[in-house]
C-alpha positions as CSV (number, residue, x, y, z in Angstrom):
1,X,25.2,227.1,296.7
2,X,22.5,228.1,294.2
3,X,23.9,230.2,291.3
4,X,22.7,233.7,291.0
5,X,23.3,233.5,287.3
6,X,21.1,230.7,286.9
7,X,18.3,232.1,289.2
8,X,18.6,235.6,287.3
9,X,18.3,233.8,283.8
10,X,15.3,231.6,284.7
11,X,13.7,234.5,286.3
12,X,13.9,236.7,283.2
13,X,12.6,233.8,281.1
14,X,9.7,233.3,283.4
15,X,8.9,237.1,283.5
16,X,9.2,237.2,279.6
17,X,6.7,234.0,279.4
18,X,4.4,235.6,282.2
19,X,4.2,238.8,280.0
20,X,3.5,237.1,276.9
21,X,0.7,235.1,278.4
22,X,-1.1,238.2,279.9
23,X,-0.6,239.9,276.3
24,X,-2.0,236.9,274.7
25,X,-5.2,237.3,277.0
26,X,-5.5,241.0,276.2
27,X,-5.0,240.4,272.4
28,X,-6.9,237.3,271.8
29,X,-9.2,237.0,268.6
30,X,-12.6,238.4,268.6
31,X,-15.0,237.6,265.7
32,X,-18.2,238.8,264.3
33,X,-20.9,237.6,261.8
34,X,-20.8,239.2,258.1
35,X,-23.2,238.5,255.4
36,X,-21.7,237.9,252.0
37,X,-22.5,240.2,248.9
38,X,-24.7,238.3,247.6
39,X,-26.6,237.7,250.6
40,X,-26.6,233.8,250.2
41,X,-24.8,233.0,253.7
42,X,-23.1,234.5,256.6
43,X,-19.5,233.8,257.8
44,X,-17.2,234.7,260.6
45,X,-14.5,237.5,260.3
46,X,-11.8,237.6,262.8
47,X,-10.1,240.9,263.9
48,X,-6.6,239.4,264.9
49,X,-4.3,236.3,265.2
50,X,-1.5,237.8,267.3
51,X,-2.5,236.2,270.6
52,X,-1.5,232.8,268.8
53,X,2.1,234.0,268.6
54,X,2.3,235.5,272.2
55,X,0.8,232.0,273.5
56,X,3.4,230.3,271.5
57,X,6.2,232.6,272.8
58,X,5.2,232.1,276.4
59,X,4.8,228.3,275.9
60,X,8.6,228.3,274.6
61,X,10.0,230.6,277.1
62,X,8.4,228.7,279.9
63,X,9.6,225.5,278.6
64,X,13.1,226.7,278.1
65,X,13.3,228.1,281.7
66,X,11.9,224.8,283.1
67,X,14.3,222.9,280.8
68,X,17.4,225.0,282.1
69,X,16.4,224.2,285.8
70,X,15.9,220.5,285.2
71,X,19.0,220.3,283.1
72,X,21.1,221.9,286.0
73,X,19.4,219.7,288.9
74,X,19.7,216.8,286.8
75,X,15.8,216.5,287.0
76,X,16.5,215.7,290.7
77,X,16.4,211.9,290.3
78,X,19.8,211.7,288.2
79,X,22.9,212.4,289.2
80,X,24.5,211.8,292.7
81,X,22.1,211.1,295.4
82,X,21.3,213.6,298.3
83,X,21.5,212.8,301.9
84,X,18.2,212.6,303.8
85,X,17.5,216.0,305.2
86,X,15.0,218.8,305.1
87,X,16.3,220.6,302.1
88,X,16.2,217.2,300.2
89,X,12.5,216.6,301.3
90,X,11.7,220.3,300.6
91,X,13.2,220.0,297.0
92,X,11.4,216.8,296.3
93,X,7.9,218.4,297.2
94,X,8.9,221.7,295.2
95,X,10.0,219.6,292.4
96,X,6.7,217.6,292.1
97,X,4.8,220.9,292.5
98,X,6.9,222.6,289.9
99,X,6.0,219.9,287.5
100,X,2.4,220.0,288.2
101,X,2.1,223.7,287.7
102,X,4.3,223.5,284.5
103,X,2.2,221.1,283.0
104,X,-1.0,223.1,283.7
105,X,0.6,226.3,282.3
106,X,1.6,224.5,279.2
107,X,-1.6,222.9,278.7
108,X,-3.4,226.4,279.0
109,X,-1.0,228.2,276.9
110,X,-1.0,225.5,274.2
111,X,-4.9,224.9,274.2
112,X,-5.4,228.7,274.0
113,X,-3.0,229.1,271.1
114,X,-4.4,226.3,269.1
115,X,-8.0,227.5,269.7
116,X,-7.0,231.2,268.8
117,X,-5.4,229.9,265.5
118,X,-8.2,228.1,264.5
119,X,-10.8,230.0,262.4
120,X,-13.8,229.0,261.1
121,X,-13.9,231.4,258.2
122,X,-16.8,230.3,256.2
123,X,-20.2,228.8,257.4
124,X,-23.0,228.2,255.0
125,X,-25.8,228.9,257.5
126,X,-28.3,230.4,255.1
127,X,-29.2,233.7,257.2
128,X,-28.7,232.1,260.6
129,X,-28.6,234.6,263.0
130,X,-27.5,232.5,265.6
131,X,-24.0,231.6,263.8
132,X,-21.4,231.1,266.4
133,X,-17.9,232.0,265.7
134,X,-15.3,230.0,267.6
135,X,-12.9,232.1,269.8
136,X,-10.5,231.5,272.9
137,X,-12.8,231.6,276.0
138,X,-11.8,234.6,278.2
139,X,-9.5,233.5,280.7
140,X,-7.7,230.6,279.2
141,X,-4.5,232.7,278.7
142,X,-4.9,234.2,282.1
143,X,-5.2,230.8,283.6
144,X,-1.9,230.1,281.7
145,X,-0.4,233.4,283.1
146,X,-1.3,232.5,286.5
147,X,0.4,229.1,286.4
148,X,3.4,230.6,284.7
149,X,3.6,232.8,287.7
150,X,3.3,229.8,290.1
151,X,5.8,227.6,288.0
152,X,8.3,230.5,288.3
153,X,8.1,230.9,292.0
154,X,7.9,227.2,292.8
155,X,10.8,226.3,290.4
156,X,13.2,229.1,292.1
157,X,12.5,227.7,295.3
158,X,13.0,224.2,294.1
159,X,16.4,225.3,292.7
160,X,17.5,227.0,295.8
161,X,16.4,223.8,298.0
162,X,18.0,221.5,295.7
163,X,21.4,223.4,295.7
164,X,21.1,223.5,299.4
165,X,20.6,219.8,299.7
166,X,23.3,219.0,297.0
167,X,26.3,221.0,298.9
168,X,25.5,218.9,301.9
169,X,25.9,215.7,300.0
170,X,29.4,215.7,300.3
171,X,29.3,214.9,303.8
172,X,29.1,211.3,304.8
173,X,25.7,210.0,305.5
174,X,24.5,210.7,309.3
175,X,27.5,212.6,310.3
176,X,30.1,209.9,309.4
177,X,30.4,208.4,312.8
178,X,30.7,204.6,312.8
179,X,27.6,202.9,314.2
180,X,29.6,200.3,316.5
181,X,33.2,201.4,317.9
182,X,35.1,198.8,316.4
183,X,38.5,200.8,315.8
184,X,39.8,199.6,319.2
185,X,39.4,195.9,318.3
186,X,41.6,195.8,314.9
């Protein structure tokens, strides 16, 4: 049976990761072009760098929750083998989907955090009014948050399916009946 404690802990970690990713989207850096005092060049001024911390926090909380589930389930492929059954097939499909959504979420959060932390402070453009200050594109952290949510849902269902399949693996395969009745000939 699936442990309720594991489900609750992983849910809380995923919820924190989701909240941090949404906060990172709302607080991502914005920049504006400023002319220096001598009026010789323009440079970019950024308002905040807090979204980088939120993005890294979401990255780490999601990583921790996924590591807990994979450690408990022995990453599906290590440990005792599971009998062929519906829960095992479902667990395998959900395992693959959870890794796919996990990698996409982590990539979005990491890319957003790195881009948000990268500030082009001074650019000697000599009064170029088209100076572009690099910032995180709108929606990068939001995509990360969406995939954090997908990962959370799929991972919880994976753990429940895996637990159901592993509780059935103590039974002998295929009902435990001998294939050919040889007991009377011994």
